[in-house]
GUSESE-962746 format. One record per residue (C-alpha): residue in one letter; chain; x, y, z. Coordinates in Angstrom, 3 decimals, padded with zeros to 6 digits, m for minus. Layout:
<pts>
   aa   ch          X          Y          Z
    A    A          X          Y          Z
...
</pts>
This chain:
<pts>
   aa   ch          X          Y          Z
    M    A    004.488    002.295    010.964
    G    A    006.912   m000.596    011.202
    K    A    007.380   m001.559    007.760
    T    A    004.928    001.241    007.355
    S    A    006.648    002.857    010.139
    K    A    009.615    002.418    008.104
    A    A    007.702    003.885    005.351
    L    A    006.217    006.447    007.754
    A    A    009.497    007.260    009.246
    G    A    011.145    007.455    005.920
    S    A    008.438    009.525    004.474
    I    A    008.533    011.864    007.339
    L    A    012.255    012.196    007.055
    A    A    011.975    012.720    003.315
    L    A    009.354    015.335    003.677
    A    A    011.198    017.076    006.440
    L    A    014.580    017.166    004.641
    A    A    013.731    017.869    001.157
    G    A    010.037    017.977    000.406
    A    A    007.675    015.217   m000.750
    G    A    009.523    012.102   m001.117
    A    A    013.046    013.194   m001.796
    A    A    014.444    010.396    000.250
    P    A    013.524    006.704    000.443
    A    A    011.126    005.568    003.122
    F    A    013.173    003.809    005.784
    A    A    016.242    004.344    003.631
    G    A    018.379    003.670    006.688
    H    A    017.290    000.120    006.593
    A    A    018.200   m000.602    002.949
    E    A    021.048   m002.956    003.845
    A    A    018.527   m005.243    005.378
    A    A    016.820   m005.917    002.034
    G    A    017.316   m009.552    001.160
    K    A    016.410   m011.629   m001.861
    G    A    017.019   m015.186   m000.866
    P    A    015.870   m018.111   m003.154
    A    A    012.765   m018.711   m001.100
    E    A    011.614   m015.123   m001.046
    K    A    010.336   m014.819   m004.539
    A    A    007.306   m016.889   m005.725
    K    A    007.734   m017.893   m009.378
    A    A    004.178   m016.983   m010.279
    V    A    004.658   m013.347   m009.030
    D    A    006.722   m010.788   m010.887
    F    A    007.049   m006.991   m010.953
    A    A    004.819   m006.144   m013.891
    G    A    002.361   m003.392   m012.953
    T    A    004.215   m002.302   m009.829
    V    A    005.644    001.193   m009.505
    A    A    008.308    003.073   m007.715
    L    A    007.463    006.339   m005.948
    S    A    010.147    008.847   m004.783
    N    A    009.865    007.383   m001.229
    C    A    007.559    004.349   m001.351
    S    A    006.313    001.474   m003.512
    G    A    002.888    001.057   m005.193
    S    A    001.095   m000.530   m008.095
    V    A   m001.233    000.186   m010.871
    V    A   m004.550   m001.474   m009.890
    R    A   m008.110   m002.032   m011.234
    G    A   m011.337   m003.173   m009.852
    P    A   m013.055   m006.422   m011.137
    K    A   m015.409   m004.188   m013.281
    S    A   m012.931   m001.516   m014.358
    K    A   m012.950   m000.892   m018.103
    P    A   m009.906   m000.537   m020.451
    G    A   m010.805    003.142   m021.222
    D    A   m010.975    004.121   m017.610
    P    A   m008.265    006.324   m016.099
    A    A   m005.700    004.071   m014.426
    L    A   m005.216    004.111   m010.713
    V    A   m002.176    003.813   m008.608
    L    A   m002.395    002.408   m005.015
    T    A    000.031    003.198   m002.284
    N    A   m000.032    003.971    001.384
    G    A   m001.751    006.988    002.954
    H    A    001.450    007.847    004.736
    C    A    003.229    008.025    001.294
    V    A    001.067    010.908   m000.087
    E    A    003.176    013.962   m001.027
    S    A    001.220    016.247    001.309
    G    A    002.292    014.504    004.421
    F    A    000.731    012.032    006.781
    P    A   m003.107    012.475    007.066
    G    A   m003.956    012.995    010.653
    P    A   m006.256    010.648    012.549
    G    A   m009.827    011.160    011.231
    E    A   m008.508    013.016    008.124
    V    A   m009.663    011.941    004.660
    V    A   m008.387    013.587    001.472
    V    A   m010.450    013.499   m001.676
    D    A   m009.959    014.843   m005.201
    Q    A   m006.810    016.796   m004.494
    P    A   m004.869    017.885   m007.646
    S    A   m001.557    016.185   m008.125
    T    A    001.154    015.798   m010.717
    R    A    003.190    013.168   m008.901
    T    A    005.123    010.673   m011.063
    F    A    005.602    006.964   m010.806
    K    A    008.242    004.721   m012.478
    L    A    006.362    001.733   m014.096
    L    A    008.093   m001.650   m013.938
    D    A    007.864   m004.647   m016.173
    A    A    007.963   m008.260   m015.213
    K    A    011.737   m008.136   m014.663
    A    A    011.695   m004.945   m012.667
    N    A    012.956   m002.770   m015.593
    E    A    011.610    000.796   m015.543
    V    A    009.688    001.115   m018.759
    A    A    007.735    004.428   m018.333
    T    A    006.997    007.426   m016.176
    L    A    003.358    007.650   m015.298
    T    A    001.808    010.934   m014.066
    A    A   m001.118    011.525   m011.623
    S    A   m003.890    013.998   m012.365
    K    A   m005.119    013.922   m008.709
    V    A   m005.200    012.169   m005.380
    S    A   m008.582    010.543   m005.584
    Y    A   m008.494    009.304   m001.975
    A    A   m006.044    009.249    000.958
    T    A   m006.338    008.386    004.579
    M    A   m004.594    006.768    007.514
    T    A   m007.817    006.220    009.443
    D    A   m009.018    002.559    009.717
    T    A   m006.653    001.746    006.832
    D    A   m003.570    003.297    005.241
    I    A   m004.135    003.967    001.535
    T    A   m003.678    006.622   m001.080
    I    A   m005.333    006.149   m004.463
    Y    A   m004.020    008.301   m007.351
    Q    A   m005.821    008.771   m010.658
    L    A   m003.497    008.983   m013.618
    T    A   m003.498    010.873   m016.838
    S    A   m003.209    007.614   m018.725
    S    A   m005.923    004.979   m019.178
    Y    A   m005.477    001.278   m018.526
    R    A   m005.642    000.753   m022.310
    D    A   m002.926    003.377   m022.879
    I    A   m000.628    001.575   m020.434
    T    A   m001.257   m001.821   m021.839
    K    A   m001.011   m000.725   m025.534
    K    A    002.178    001.296   m025.095
    Y    A    004.106   m000.831   m022.559
    G    A    002.474   m004.311   m022.706
    I    A    001.708   m004.204   m018.998
    K    A   m001.657   m005.000   m017.456
    P    A   m002.885   m003.608   m014.148
    L    A   m003.057   m005.660   m011.058
    E    A   m006.569   m006.625   m009.926
    L    A   m007.891   m005.949   m006.534
    A    A   m009.420   m008.980   m004.785
    G    A   m013.106   m008.293   m003.921
    T    A   m013.101   m010.695   m000.883
    H    A   m011.446   m010.793    002.485
    P    A   m007.810   m012.291    002.663
    V    A   m007.503   m015.842    003.787
    K    A   m005.440   m017.002    006.823
    G    A   m002.593   m019.309    005.873
    R    A   m002.595   m018.244    002.225
    A    A    000.896   m017.914    000.596
    I    A    001.656   m014.323   m000.403
    T    A    004.416   m012.146   m001.917
    V    A    005.039   m008.525   m001.123
    V    A    006.351   m006.800   m004.314
    S    A    008.395   m003.613   m003.776
    G    A    008.744   m001.438   m006.859
    Y    A    010.994    000.941   m004.868
    W    A    013.586   m001.630   m003.971
    K    A    012.790   m003.991   m006.907
    K    A    012.646   m006.830   m004.372
    T    A    010.148   m009.349   m003.284
    Y    A    009.280   m010.931    000.135
    S    A    007.313   m014.178    000.265
    C    A    005.586   m015.714    003.297
    A    A    001.982   m016.371    004.350
    I    A   m000.804   m014.674    006.089
    D    A   m000.430   m015.556    009.765
    G    A   m003.632   m014.088    010.832
    F    A   m005.392   m010.751    011.435
    A    A   m005.106   m008.041    014.130
    Y    A   m008.539   m006.748    015.284
    R    A   m006.988   m003.332    015.795
    L    A   m003.452   m002.250    014.907
    K    A   m002.314    000.815    016.827
    E    A    000.717    002.872    015.941
    G    A    001.232    006.253    017.519
    D    A   m001.845    008.311    016.797
    W    A   m003.108    006.043    014.147
    T    A   m005.366    002.870    014.393
    W    A   m006.104    000.448    011.564
    K    A   m008.859   m002.179    011.481
    D    A   m008.550   m005.911    010.652
    S    A   m004.856   m005.793    009.623
    V    A   m003.024   m008.583    007.823
    R    A   m000.212   m010.086    009.982
    Y    A    002.561   m011.780    008.093
    T    A    004.527   m014.844    009.181
    P    A    008.087   m013.933    010.100
    A    A    009.583   m014.667    006.633
    C    A    008.305   m011.343    005.264
    K    A    010.961   m009.090    006.678
    T    A    009.919   m005.934    004.801
    I    A    011.945   m002.790    005.139
    G    A    011.585    000.926    004.651
    G    A    010.650    001.898    001.111
    T    A    008.420   m001.237    000.839
    S    A    005.556    000.797    002.184
    G    A    002.645    000.727   m000.358
    S    A    003.792   m002.594   m001.973
    P    A    001.009   m004.742   m003.180
    V    A    000.546   m008.099   m001.347
    I    A   m000.179   m010.745   m003.978
    D    A   m002.116   m013.800   m003.111
    H    A   m000.445   m016.737   m004.773
    K    A   m003.671   m018.609   m005.285
    T    A   m005.630   m015.854   m007.069
    G    A   m002.833   m013.611   m008.397
    K    A   m004.757   m010.663   m007.091
    V    A   m003.860   m007.901   m004.650
    A    A   m005.054   m008.998   m001.263
    A    A   m003.576   m006.178    000.882
    I    A   m001.045   m003.256    000.807
    N    A    002.190   m003.492    002.878
    N    A    002.334   m000.749    005.446
    T    A    004.132   m001.297    008.791
    G    A    006.019   m003.453    011.281
    N    A    007.254   m003.523    014.862
    E    A    010.960   m002.672    014.789
    D    A    012.167   m002.387    018.444
    G    A    009.544   m004.192    020.533
    E    A    008.042   m001.042    021.942
    K    A    004.346   m000.800    022.579
    C    A    002.074    001.175    020.253
    T    A    004.716    003.754    019.405
    F    A    005.841    005.212    016.094
    N    A    007.450    002.377    014.063
    N    A    006.280   m000.093    016.697
    P    A    002.616   m000.977    016.162
    C    A    000.777   m003.171    018.718
    E    A   m002.181   m005.382    018.305
    V    A   m005.283   m004.678    020.401
    D    A   m007.987   m007.386    020.607
    R    A   m011.751   m007.004    021.098
    K    A   m011.321   m006.869    024.876
    G    A   m008.624   m004.243    024.783
    N    A   m005.725   m006.666    025.462
    V    A   m002.384   m005.486    023.818
    T    A    000.097   m007.699    022.191
    V    A    003.500   m006.639    020.892
    R    A    005.190   m008.717    018.210
    K    A    008.756   m007.519    017.656
    G    A    009.995   m007.951    014.175
    I    A    006.523   m008.811    012.738
    N    A    005.196   m006.850    009.811
    Y    A    001.728   m006.010    008.693
    A    A   m000.483   m004.932    005.685
    Q    A   m003.883   m003.369    005.319
    E    A   m006.619   m005.242    003.448
    T    A   m007.778   m003.755    000.107
    Y    A   m011.006   m005.615   m000.659
    G    A   m012.912   m002.734    000.930
    I    A   m011.799   m000.463   m001.938
    V    A   m013.711   m002.413   m004.557
    P    A   m017.244   m001.417   m003.511
    C    A   m016.181    002.276   m003.662
    L    A   m014.971    002.143   m007.327
    G    A   m017.477    003.994   m009.431
    K    A   m017.694    004.854   m013.231
    G    A   m014.551    006.134   m014.804
    S    A   m012.287    005.011   m011.867
    S    A   m014.042    007.447   m009.579
    I    A   m013.986    006.867   m005.792
    D    A   m017.587    006.963   m004.869
    L    A   m018.062    006.971   m001.181
    D    A   m021.813    006.853   m001.582
    R    A   m021.885    003.603   m003.444
    K    A   m023.696    000.644   m001.818
    G    A   m021.220   m001.283    000.362
    C    A   m018.585    001.340    000.521
    K    A   m017.304    001.612    003.981
    L    A   m014.075    003.631    003.552
    P    A   m013.842    006.568    005.957
    R    A   m015.458    009.806    004.663
    P    A   m014.260    013.308    004.917
    T    A   m016.138    015.512    007.421
    A    A   m018.319    018.240    006.069
    A    A   m015.653    020.730    006.829
    R    A   m013.132    018.859    004.570
    R    A   m015.365    018.489    001.579
</pts>
């Protein structure tokens, strides 16, 4: 998963060498991380983002989340500590004690947050993991003065200025939404309606799971997850775009994200992920996996 791949590749390497996330995703590409004057939008900072052992992420809430609800952390499906979910696989309510370094606006690590479970994880149609924490939104705001990022409830907009905020690298990447890929295929995985960045967002390994902030709304419009590194077609770390007619397009050096507005209809009471809620279209686990 390009940038995801990077994340994917890095995650795989990390898992293979030393267990869940012992090494940074796409750590081999760290030297490429840049922070030029045009990369960071002034209105966007690091508050609410988190660093995982191998990826990036953020503390997020839905439009109707309450202060007393358990807080949620959003990252990529390929960043989950149990390893990449296979095609068609959906993980729900899996116990977890994973920890996350919470950042303030200036990217200082101000706290270590702890998960109680993996509420939801998949790499089918999208690439997300949602952790439920032992802390509530109120706890985090009261103790550390940091508010969660809000998930946008509507589809991202083509041409909109965005910033990808990496808690892992403590770096930002600013560009615009170039368009959308009907299907994005990488190895065995396929994602639907993916966000394509303009070339300026040269995200690298370890940026997987970073929130993509819409400059106009200040909300999370997507989650950074992959990019085509070598110009190969539909291979690992080299996703390809497939249109409605099956035509394949390869864009070397271009990076992608997965939309997150589809998570909002699935948020139930107490930060639960309720796949039976009206409008929720996230992939469901098969009966055998429940």
